[in-house]
Every structure is written in structure tokens, then in C-alpha cells.
N, C-alpha and C positions, 0 to 999 in steps of 0.2 A: 220961431225956431223949429228946426227939423229934428225928428227923432224916429228911431226904429223901435217899434213897440216891444220886440222880443229881446232887446239888449244890444249893447254896443261894445264888442270886445276890443281890447287893446292888444293886438297880436304881437306888438313889439316888446311888451313887458309882461310876459306870463308870470303869474304869482306863484313862485315855488317856495316862498317863505312861509306859507301857511299849510296846514295839513290837508291833504286831499282826502276825499271820502272813500274812494276805492281806485283800484288800478286793474287793468287787463293786460296780460302778457301773452303774446303769440310769437311763434317762430316766423309768421308771415303777416306783417302789418303793412297795409297799403299807405305809403307816405309819398304822395305825389307820384313820380314815375317809378318808384322802387317798391320792392317787397322786402321789408326789414324785420329782423328779430328785435322786438322792442316792447317796452312797457308804455302804456297810455294811462296817465293819471287824470282823474276826474274829480272836480270839486265845484259845488255851487253851479251845476249845470254846464260847466265849461271844461274843456281840456286845459289842464294847467301845465302839463309837461309831457313830452314824448322822448323817452330815453332809450337809445339803442343798447342792445346787449354789449357789455364791455365798457360802456361809458359810466362815469361816476354818478351815483345817485345822491342828490342833495340830502343833507341830514334831515331836513324837515319832511322828506318823503320816505325815509328808510323804514318807518313803522307802519306805513300804509298797507292794508291788506291787498294782496295781489292774487287775482284769480288766473289760473293757468288755462290757456286755450289750446295748448299744443300746436299742431300744424293747421288748425282751422284758421281761416283768414279773418283778420279784423280789418274792416274797411269803413270809410265814411258812409253815412247814410246817403242814399241817392236823392236827387232833386228832380222832380218831374214837373215841368212847367206847362204841361198841356193835359189837363184833366177836366172832364165835364162832370161835376158833382150833381147838378140839376136841382139843388135845394136853395131856396124854397120853390114850391109850385109844382114840381114833377118828382116828388119823392117816391112814386111807384117805379120810377126809372132808376134812381140812385139816391143817395143822401150822404151827409157828412159823416155819420157814424160808420156806415158800411164802407164807404169809399176810403176813408182814412184807415179803417181796420185792414182792408185788403192791401192798401199801400204799405202799411207797416209789415205785413206778412211777406211782402215782396221786397223788403229792404229799402223802402222809400221812407224818408223821414221828413221831407218837405214836399208839398205839392203847391201848384198855383192853379186856382180854379178859373175856368173860362167863364165869360159873361153870359153865355147861353149853354144849356137849354133850360135854365131856371126860369121862374116866372114870379116877379118881373125880371126881365133881362137887365143886366147890370150896366145901364147906360146913363144913369144919374147917381148923384150922391145919395139920394133917398133910397134908390134900389140897392145900393151897396149896404146901407144901414139895415135894410130889410134882410139882406143875406147875413149880416153880422148878428142880427137878432135871432135868426133861425138856427145858428150853429152852437149856441151856448151848451156846454157840457157834452158835446158830440165829437170833438176833435181828438183823435189819437195821435196825430202828428201835427207839426206846424203847417199853417196854410196861408198862402198869400192869394191875391186876387188880381186878375186882369179886368179892366173896364172894357166896355164896348162902345164903338162909335157907329152910329146910324145917322142918316141924313138929317132927321128931325131934331137931333140932340147935340149937334156939333157945338152949339153955343154953350152947352153945359159941360163941355170937356174940362175947362180949368177947375171947376168945382169938384168934378169927379177925381181929378188928379190930386187936388189938395185934400180930398177925403182919405186918400191912402192907397189907391190902386198902384200896381207896379209898372203899368203900361196899359196899352189899349189894343183892341183887335177889331178888324172889320172883315167883311166878305166882299169879294168882287163878283159873286154869283149868289143865287138864292141860297140862304143859309139852311133851309129845311124847315124853319118856323117863320111865320109871317111877321112876328113882332120884332125880328132882328133883320131888317131889310139891308140889301147890299148897298155899297157905296159906288160912286162913279169916280173917274179920274179927277173931275172938278172938285168933288168932296175931299178927296185925298190931298189935293193942293191946299185946301184950307186947313187940314188937320196937321200936316207935316211941320209947319213952322211953330205951331203951338207945342207939339211934343218935343221939338228941338229945344225950345226954351226951358222945358222941364227935364230935358236929357233922359227921356225914356223911349223905349222902342215902340214901334207901330207894327203889330202882328197882322199879317194878311193871309186869309184863305185865298190862295192865288189860283183862280180859274176864271177865264173869260169865255163865256158861252158863245158859241157860234152856231148858226143854223146848219144842220147836217146836209150834205149834198143830196141825200135821199133819206126818208124817214127810217128811223131805227126802231124796230119792234123788239122789246127786251124780253118780256114775259119771264120765263124760267132760265133763260140762256145767260151764263156768265160772260161768254165771249161777246154777246150782243151788248150787255151792259158795259163792258170794257170799251167797245167801239163807240158807245154813246158819249163817253167822256174821254176824248183822246188826249194824248200828251200835248198837242198843240194848244189846248186850253190853258194848261199850266205854263207852257213856254211863253205864250203871248202875255199872260198876266205878269210873269217875272220880267219880261222885256218892258212892259208898261211901268213897273215899279222902278226899273233902272232909269227910264226917261224922267220920271217924277223926281228922283233923287238928283239927276243931272240938272233939271230945271231949278230945284231948290238950291243946289250948290252955286249955280250961276247968280243967285240972289243973295248969296252969303249965308245960306241956311244949311247947317250940317245935320240933315235928317238921318234917322236910323230906321230902315224897314227890315222886316223879318218874314221870311217865307215859312209858314207853318206846314207841317206834314208833307214835305217834298216827296213826290212819288215819281216824277219824270226826271230821269237822269239827263235827258236832253237839255234841261235848263241849267245844268252845272256850268258849261262854258260861259253862259251869260253872267252867272254869278262871279266866276273867276275874272272876267273882263271888267265887271263893275268894280270889283275890289282893287284891281290894278289901277283904276282911275281914282282911287282914294274914296270911293263911295262906301257908306256903311250899309251893307246888305248882308244879312246873316240868314241861316237856314237850319232847319232841323229835319230829321226823318224819324221813322217809327219802327217798332219791331215787326209789324205786319208787312211793311214794304221791304224789310231786310231779311225776313225768314220765310215768307210765302211768295208764290208766284203763280201767274194766271194759268199756266199750262196744267197745273195739278188741281185746279178748283172745279169741282163737278157742277153741272147745271143743277139748279134748285137748292143749292146750299147758301141760304141767305145770310148765315152767320159771317160769311166772308165779304159781305157788301160794305164798302166804305167809300167816301168821296174825299179826294180823288181815289180812283180804284187801285187795287193791287195789280201790278202790271207784269210784264213778261220777265222770264228769268234773266235774259241778257241785260235788261234794264236794271234788275236787282244787282247784278254783278257790278255794274257801273256806279250804283249808289254806294256800294261798299268801297269802291275805289275812291269815290268822292269823299267819303269819311276818312279813309286812310291818308288822303292828301290834304286834309284840312279844309276842303271846300264846303262840306256839310259840317256844321259846327258841333252838333250834339244829337242825342237820341232821347225822345220822350214817348210816352205811351199813346197820346191822343185817345185816352179811355173815353169812349162815347157810348154809354150803355142805353138800353131801353128795355121795355117789357118783351117777353117772348111773343106776345100777340102782335106787337108792332114789327117784329122781325119776320112775321109770316112764315115761321118755321114749318108748320104743318103743310101749308099750301106750296111752299117752295117758290113763291112768286117774287123774284128778285126785283122786278120793277116796282112793286108796291112796298117792299121791305124798307124799314128805316136803315139809313146808311151810317154805320158806326161799328167799331171793333171794341169788344170788352177784353182787356188784357192787363189791367193795372197790377194785378198780383203776380204776374208771370214774366214781366218784361226783362228782369235781370237774368233769370234762368234762360229765357229764349235767346237773348243777345249773347250771353256767355257761351251757350252751346254752339252757336254759329261762329262767334268770334274765335273761340278756342280751336275749332276745326280749321279755321283759316290762319292760325298761327299768331293771333293777337294776344297780348298779355292781359291779365286782370287789371293792372294799373291803367292800361289803355282804355278798357271798358269803363272803369271808374271815372276816368277823365271825361269820356263821352256822356256819362249818365249822372255825374255828380258835380265835378268842379265847373265844367263849362256851362251847364244850364244855371248853376248858382250865380256865376258871374253875369250871365245874360240878364237874369232877373234882378240884378242889383244886390245880390246876397253874397257876393264873393269874399267878404271879410268875416262871415260868420258861418257859412254853410259850405258843404262840398269837399272839405279837406280834413285830414287828421293833422292838426297843428295846434300848438299852444295858443290859447286865446279864442279858438273856435268853439262853437256849440258842441257839446258832447253827444253828437248824433252819430251813433256807431252801429255797425252790423257785424254779427258773427256769421260767416258764410262758409259752408262746406262746398268747395268748388268742385269736388270729385264725386259728389253724390248724384246718382242717377235715379230718376223717378218718372212717372207718367202723370200728366195733368189729368185731374179727376174733378168732375163737377161737384162732388161732395166736399171737396177741400176749399171751394171758393168762398171768400168772405164778403165780396161785394154783393149788392142786393139780388140781382137776377143771375142765376147760376148758369150762364150760357157763355160760350167762347168757342171760336173756331179751333182753338188749340186742344180741346178735350181729346184725350187719347194720344197726344203727342209725347214722345220720349224726350226728356230734357236733362241737362246736367247742371247741377248747382242748386243747393237748397239753403234758404235763410234759416239759421238756427235761432238767432236772437236779434232783436232790434231795440236800441236805446234811443230815446228822444230827449236831448239835453240831459243825459245821464240817467233818465228814468227808463227802466225796462218796461216795454209795452207789449212785446211779443216774444214768446218762447215755447219751444216744443209744440209748434203747430197751433197755438191758441193765443188770444189776447190775454194779457195779465195786467193787474193793477187797475188804474182808472184812466179815462181819457184826459190827459193833461196837455194836449196840444194847444197852441196859442195862435190866434190870427196874426198875420204879419201885415202891418200897415206902414207905408212910407208916407207919413204926413209931412206936408210942405207948406210953407208960407206962399202966398200968391206969387206965381212966376218963378219960384225957387226950385232949382234942381236939388235932388236928394243926395246927401253925402253920408254914406254909411259910416264913415270914420268919426263922425261927430258924436 
């Protein structure tokens, strides 16, 4: 039998016949595509009712204490499906306590942890168990897990899926750590049918390395680093993914491939064409690709280094267009931290620096600042950062929406508050980010995880009550969250 460890809500039959423990009322509640004046009632870690102003309140709810939020926004907790927590094994980089604290401070109530850069990497069921053993008493928010696929462990993929990972990830280029080697197209051909049987996505770091026409000397130069990882590497990898999906479809296999951290807007037409053919190809992008651009990155500023790189402004504008048109599915952080020493901050050597952006705590404010300036609504941002990633990870019936039957993952958000990102406010382990000193709009005032307040007034409150999310399956069985 299949089960979701954090609960199985029945969204068709909310329980309004019993007394809720509390309610929050706001003039602006994000309910799918709308901002409504409404009360949100919470009981036993679930939302039991959402009642718009003017609608009748059931007798059973009339004596429930209601806290007034005024015009502050009440929105669903965000779902970030691309986070590198790095525990066990590299806790000097990050860890479950610090990462989930920072996430809660940023309005994120669910993360999905990547299979690297922890040690051991999560490519076997035993490695997943080691990760579960390491997180006891450390989770401030609910946390799921992606497995990893490397050539030597493809045969262990069914056991890893049956142990509870939500899907798996591979690289088509060196991952940055030797214990997580890249896969070939031949490897992916073996993996796609297995994942199709379990109906889970295959996440791909999509870059195909090609020898440069002439050697690129990077050193401290950001433009040289950018030239060393051109858009064509991403474009060719995405094209290869489409070919593999076409091959699988011709054999009757409906695979699902996903492009992580898309940075090249040139790949969007390929994605559009693939979808028009009925292929399951999805993609995500990240705050750093949507808010930063290469023309403004100084030489020697290693905090901006990530792979694939932050590209030019015209590319950034087309990424936003891809989001608006639905060709890019959602936004995630790709929080990939390391120590200041590995970033080579003092030397400014971009070539030697670890590639990764630390932004877990600030993604909502960064995206809301940019989106608001572009005329997008807060419900649209919530759709990109909560509902869609929840659905992608198989959590669409419990996370990412304010609706009866869903987990009471709630965020009180002051969308008009302006502040400057400061290192002293950072809750993740290493207090470094390229956004330090950046003016942003939108501050998280409070965060609730399944009805429990975990963040308020700039600090963690209560105890870490987050739970691991595991989709356990019988052999060969797809997960059904409605069970």
C-alpha cells in the first residue's frame, strides 16, 4: 500500500462540523488567482474552511477565536523544490536546522532536498536512510527528498523510489563533486522507462560540455566565466532531452523530464515545440536568473558564480516572458551554499570559486520586487512559487494552496514593506549572498507550518516540528496522493 507520511487530506469533504482551533482574517487572502477578504479556519494542522467576508459562518465555527491581520496578506506557504541542504557530510556548508530556519523566514513551508552535495550522495536507499537519520529534531518545515541517478547505481533506482524519494536527478555535465558523476544519453534511456512506471519526474542539470574553439582563461573575469559556459551547452542538452522523450514515446513510454535552473532563454522554443508534440518536458528558473544580469556583475565578485551562469539582461527579459506565457513552469531557489573559503571571496578568483548562489531566505522578496515592478500580481507569484512546484513534486493535494483540506501552511506577508538585505539577518549557515545591500519589497511577518507558528518578528519561535515527506510505494507502483 502507498502512503504519504505527512497526511492525506480529503479536500472534497472539509470538516466544518467540529471546532477549529483558530482562525486568521485578512482583507487580502491569496485564494488561487484571487485576493479575497476572508477567514481561514485551522484545526488539527489542516485548513478546515475558507469563508469569504459576507458568507455565512457555520454554527460550529462561530465561537472560534479569530485574529485580525488587517491588510497584511495571508498566503499559502511557498514550496521550494530545489534546495541543497548538504547534510549529512558537509554540514560546514549547510544543514537541516539552518536551511529550514532560513526557509521559514523566507515564507517557505516545504522544501525538497537535492541528492547532492551531502555525503553520502542520495543514490541508494541506504543513503536516503542516512539522511533521514541525520535530520531528527532539526526540521522547522516539512521536507521531501529527490534521489540521485549516477551510472553505477541505476540498478538500485527501484529500491530508492520505493524508499520514498519524490523523483530523481542527474547531471549531463560534471556535478562539481566526483561522487555524483554525470550520466550519458545511454544511461538516461535506461532510467526513463523505470521512472515512467513509477510516474515521477527525472530532473536534469542540462548542460552538454563542448570543447571551446580556443582556450578560455577565466581567472577573475566574470565575462570570461560566462563565455566558458555558453548558452549552447544548455540548448544542446535540452534538445537531447527532447530526443530521448521522443524515442521513449515511440516505444510507448510516457517519460517526464524536467530542466532544472533554466538560464538560457534560447532553449524555450525547444520546450514549447516539445510540449506541442505532447511530450512531458517541464522547467524551472531561479531568482538569480530573473533578478540579476551579467552586465552589472563586477570582476572578482565570486558570490555571483553559479552554473549555469547568470546571463545577459536581454536573456533575462525573455526568461520573464517565458514565465508569463507558461513555458517556464515555476520558480525555485537552487540554494547551493558553501563556506566563504570555497567561494574564494578574498582572492576574487572566479575560476576556483564554488559555483552556487545562497538565497533561500530572500527568494520571495526578490521575485515579488521584480514581479511587482513588471505588473504581475501577488497571486501570480504565489502560483509560480507555491502551487506549481507543489504539483510538480506530487504534493498538489496538500501543499501550495489555501483551501479546505490542505495543510495549514500559511504566511503573513507585508507586501509593501521595503528593506535592505543584510548579512546579520541571514539564518542559513554561511552568511553570504550576492544580494547583500540590495533594496527589496515584501517582508515575511509570520510563518505557520501545519498550523504551528515557527517564525515571527524576525526570529524562529517554538520548536522544530517539520516532518520528512516520503512517498512510499510498493514495487512498481505509482504514488497516488489521494489514497
